[in-house]
C-alpha positions as CSV (number, residue, x, y, z in Angstrom):
1,X,113.4,144.1,154.6
2,X,115.5,141.7,152.8
3,X,115.2,141.5,148.9
4,X,113.2,139.0,147.6
5,X,115.2,136.1,145.4
6,X,113.4,133.4,143.3
7,X,114.8,130.0,142.5
8,X,113.2,128.7,139.8
9,X,113.1,125.0,139.1
10,X,112.7,123.2,135.7
11,X,112.4,120.1,135.2
12,X,113.0,118.8,131.4
13,X,112.5,116.0,129.3
14,X,114.9,118.0,126.4
15,X,111.5,119.0,124.9
16,X,112.5,121.5,121.8
17,X,110.5,124.6,123.4
18,X,113.1,124.3,126.4
19,X,114.8,127.4,125.6
20,X,111.7,129.5,125.1
21,X,111.1,128.5,128.7
22,X,114.0,129.4,130.1
23,X,114.3,132.8,128.2
24,X,110.4,133.7,129.4
25,X,112.1,133.5,133.3
26,X,115.7,135.0,132.5
27,X,114.9,137.9,130.8
28,X,112.7,138.9,134.4
29,X,115.2,137.4,136.7
30,X,117.0,139.9,138.9
31,X,120.9,139.7,140.5
32,X,120.3,137.2,143.4
33,X,117.6,135.1,141.2
34,X,119.0,131.3,140.3
35,X,117.2,129.2,137.7
36,X,117.7,125.7,137.9
37,X,117.3,123.1,135.0
38,X,117.0,119.4,136.2
39,X,116.9,116.5,133.6
40,X,113.7,114.5,133.9
41,X,114.6,110.6,133.1
42,X,112.6,109.4,136.2
43,X,108.8,108.6,134.7
44,X,107.6,110.2,137.2
45,X,106.2,113.9,135.7
46,X,109.4,115.4,137.2
47,X,108.5,114.3,141.1
48,X,111.8,113.0,141.6
49,X,114.3,115.7,140.2
50,X,112.0,118.2,142.2
51,X,112.6,116.6,145.3
52,X,116.4,116.3,144.9
53,X,116.9,120.1,144.7
54,X,114.5,121.3,147.0
55,X,117.3,121.6,149.8
56,X,120.0,123.0,147.9
57,X,118.0,126.3,147.1
58,X,119.4,129.5,147.5
59,X,116.5,132.1,146.8
60,X,114.1,133.2,149.6
61,X,111.5,132.1,147.5
62,X,110.7,128.7,144.7
63,X,108.7,128.9,141.7
64,X,108.3,125.9,139.2
65,X,108.3,126.2,135.4
66,X,107.5,123.0,132.9
67,X,110.2,122.9,130.1
68,X,106.9,123.4,127.6
69,X,105.5,126.6,129.6
70,X,105.7,130.3,129.3
71,X,106.1,132.9,132.3
72,X,103.9,136.0,131.1
73,X,105.6,139.5,131.1
74,X,105.8,141.0,134.5
75,X,105.2,137.7,136.5
76,X,108.2,137.4,138.4
77,X,107.8,141.3,139.4
78,X,104.1,139.9,140.6
79,X,105.6,136.7,142.6
80,X,107.9,139.7,144.4
81,X,105.2,141.8,145.3
82,X,103.6,139.0,147.0
83,X,106.6,137.7,148.6
84,X,107.4,141.7,149.9
85,X,104.1,141.4,151.7
86,X,103.8,137.9,152.8
87,X,107.7,136.4,152.9
88,X,105.9,133.7,155.1
89,X,102.7,132.3,153.0
90,X,102.3,130.0,150.0
91,X,101.3,132.2,146.8
92,X,98.9,130.1,144.4
93,X,98.4,132.2,141.5
94,X,96.8,131.9,138.3
95,X,97.6,130.0,135.0
96,X,96.4,130.0,131.1
97,X,95.6,127.0,130.1
98,X,94.9,127.8,126.8
99,X,91.6,126.3,125.0
100,X,90.8,125.0,128.7
101,X,90.7,128.6,130.1
102,X,92.4,130.0,132.9
103,X,92.8,128.1,136.3
104,X,92.1,128.2,138.7
105,X,88.6,127.6,138.2
106,X,87.6,126.8,142.0
107,X,89.9,127.5,145.0
108,X,90.9,123.6,145.5
109,X,94.1,122.5,146.2
110,X,93.6,119.4,143.9
111,X,93.2,121.5,141.0
112,X,96.1,123.2,141.9
113,X,99.9,122.4,139.8
114,X,103.3,123.4,140.6
115,X,103.2,126.2,137.7
116,X,100.7,128.1,140.1
117,X,103.3,128.2,143.5
118,X,105.1,130.3,145.3
119,X,107.0,129.2,147.7
120,X,109.2,130.5,151.0
121,X,112.1,128.6,150.4
122,X,112.3,126.9,154.4
123,X,113.0,123.4,153.4
124,X,112.3,121.5,156.9
125,X,108.6,123.0,156.4
126,X,108.0,122.1,152.7
127,X,106.4,118.6,151.3
128,X,107.5,116.3,148.6
129,X,106.7,115.2,145.6
130,X,105.2,111.9,144.9
131,X,101.8,109.8,144.5
132,X,99.5,110.9,147.2
133,X,97.0,108.4,148.9
134,X,94.3,107.5,147.1
135,X,95.3,108.7,143.8
136,X,95.5,107.1,140.2
137,X,99.1,106.0,138.7
138,X,100.1,108.9,136.7
139,X,98.1,111.0,138.5
140,X,101.1,113.8,139.0
141,X,102.9,114.6,142.6
142,X,101.7,117.9,143.2
143,X,99.0,117.1,145.6
144,X,100.8,115.6,147.8
145,X,104.0,118.4,148.1
146,X,100.9,121.1,148.2
147,X,99.1,119.5,150.9
148,X,102.2,118.8,152.9
149,X,103.6,122.4,152.8
150,X,99.9,123.9,153.7
151,X,100.2,121.6,156.8
152,X,103.1,122.9,157.8
153,X,103.0,126.8,156.4
154,X,99.6,127.4,156.6
155,X,96.5,128.2,154.6
156,X,97.6,129.4,151.4
157,X,96.8,133.1,149.8
158,X,95.1,133.0,146.0
159,X,96.2,135.1,143.8
160,X,94.3,136.8,140.5
161,X,97.4,137.1,138.8
162,X,97.8,135.0,135.5
163,X,101.8,134.7,135.8
164,X,102.2,131.3,132.9
165,X,101.0,130.0,129.9
166,X,101.1,126.4,129.9
167,X,101.8,124.6,126.5
168,X,100.6,128.0,124.9
169,X,98.7,127.9,121.8
170,X,98.5,131.8,120.2
171,X,95.7,133.8,118.9
172,X,93.3,131.8,116.2
173,X,95.3,128.2,116.8
174,X,93.5,128.6,120.1
175,X,90.3,129.3,119.1
176,X,90.6,126.9,116.4
177,X,91.5,123.9,118.7
178,X,89.1,125.4,120.8
179,X,85.5,124.9,118.6
180,X,87.1,121.3,117.3
181,X,87.2,120.3,120.8
182,X,83.5,121.5,121.3
183,X,82.6,120.0,118.1
184,X,84.3,116.5,119.0
185,X,82.3,116.8,122.5
186,X,78.9,117.3,120.8
187,X,79.3,114.2,118.5
188,X,80.1,111.7,121.7
189,X,78.3,113.2,123.7
190,X,75.2,114.0,121.9
191,X,74.3,117.5,123.8
192,X,75.2,121.1,124.5
193,X,78.7,121.2,126.1
194,X,78.7,123.4,129.1
195,X,82.0,125.6,129.4
196,X,85.3,124.0,130.8
197,X,85.6,124.6,134.2
198,X,88.8,123.1,135.0
199,X,87.1,121.2,138.4
200,X,89.1,118.7,139.8
201,X,87.7,115.0,139.9
202,X,86.2,114.0,143.2
203,X,89.4,111.4,144.3
204,X,87.6,110.8,147.9
205,X,90.3,108.8,149.3
206,X,93.0,111.4,148.6
207,X,90.7,113.9,150.1
208,X,90.3,112.6,153.2
209,X,93.7,112.0,153.3
210,X,94.7,115.3,153.1
211,X,91.8,116.2,155.1
212,X,93.0,114.3,158.2
213,X,96.8,115.4,157.6
214,X,95.7,119.2,157.8
215,X,93.3,118.5,160.7
216,X,96.2,117.1,162.6
217,X,98.1,120.4,162.0
218,X,95.2,122.6,162.8
219,X,92.2,122.4,164.6
220,X,90.3,122.9,161.5
221,X,90.8,123.0,157.7
222,X,87.8,124.5,155.2
223,X,86.9,121.8,152.9
224,X,87.3,123.9,150.3
225,X,91.6,123.6,150.4
226,X,90.9,120.0,149.8
């Protein structure tokens, strides 16, 4: 069995948190892994710089890290374990959104994002980042990318491991932010606030575009992928 090597793509606007983000990856990397830092001055949430490097990566698998996020200890090994037993499958892992909780709450492609993905490096089967039909301006291009990739590679495997902390807030600060958010919501809504579940908005046109694309690639696709 060929060894698993990781290509980790970091799109950055030059945030001061970049060094910590990179260190969280390099401390877990093994020989054969690579980390590419691509400068993002595109204004499209990193879509263009990620697209530029997709065809030039050398690892057997591709992962993504933003410059204000951090890999958890053991995250890269969790991805390697999955890749060894599922070399041609898409893995969608979980991430910690801080005061918003752990995602995914639902196995919904629209609720996923680049921080969750582990992809086999098959350039001719990868989608491209960009605005999906039916999504408003300002929505990042992850949805178009993952739907097109699923159409080529097949159903993703949803993993329980939490691999990244997104814009991490630690300890008491996280608890304080959570209570402050709930107080603000109560003030405006005037009613008890339910637990935040992280469910994605509907965007019916984008979901219909995904359904049609996935149905063309296979005879039937579960709606829960959308």
